[in-house]
N, C-alpha and C positions, 0 to 999 in steps of 0.2 A: 696027677696029669703029665705024661711025659708030650712032649714035644720033639720032635722026627725034624723036623724041618722048623727051616729064618718062619715059613710062614703059619708053620703052626706054632714058635715063638707067638710072633703075634699075635694069634688069634685071643693066645688064650691069656696071653696080656695084657690085651685090652678087653678081654671079660672078664678078669682079676679085674679090675679098675673101673670097666661101668657099675660092674657089684658092689664096690667098695664106695661109691659115688652112692648109689640108692640104701646104703647106708648112711650114711651122711646123711643124703637130704628127710631119712629117719628119726635120725636121731637126734638131728636139730629141734624139729617139731615134735620131739616128743615133751614126755609134762618132767624127765626127770632134773633131779636137781644140780641145779645151774654148778655145777663145781667136775661132779659123775659126766654130766654133757659134755661141757669142758673137756679134762682129763678125754672121754672117747672121743670125742674131732676130731681134740685135735693126735691122737696116738693114728685112726682113720684116714687122717688127712696127713699124716705119714704117710703112710703104706702108702696110700692114695700116687702121692710123689714119690717115691719109688719107680711102682711098677709106670707111673707114663716114662719116668728117662730108662726104664728098659725098655719101650714104646718108642720110645726113642732111636735107641741106640737103635734094635733091629732092627728100622724103618729106613739107615742110615748105611747099616750090612745089604739088606735086600734095594738103594739105585744106586751101592759101589757095585756090586755084581757083577759088571760089565767090569767091573780091575780084577778077581777073584778067579782068571778064567781056572777049567779042572781045581777048584778050590772048593772042599767043600760048603762054606758058606753062600751058597747062592740056593734059590726054590727051587725046592725038590729033594733038594740033597737033605743029607745027614750032619745034621748036627759032629764036628767032630766030639769025641769022651775027654773026657776031662775027672782029675779026682780033684774031689771037694777040697776047702784049705782044709 
């Protein structure tokens, strides 16, 4: 999954959060052993919260696009390249 713009990134993160919500719902309704269900729900909810933070950050970046005139953080403009930590 590559995102070349903030809009792309927001779309992908939203899709991921929605998929995680579906998984959480399915696991919650499953007949798995309670400990396994709790562990998986905890991990999936943690992941969904992480992606929801990404979504919130992307929305802020998109809202402040006017403050970044000429900068790469505008819809339709490429995301800046960076190296992984």
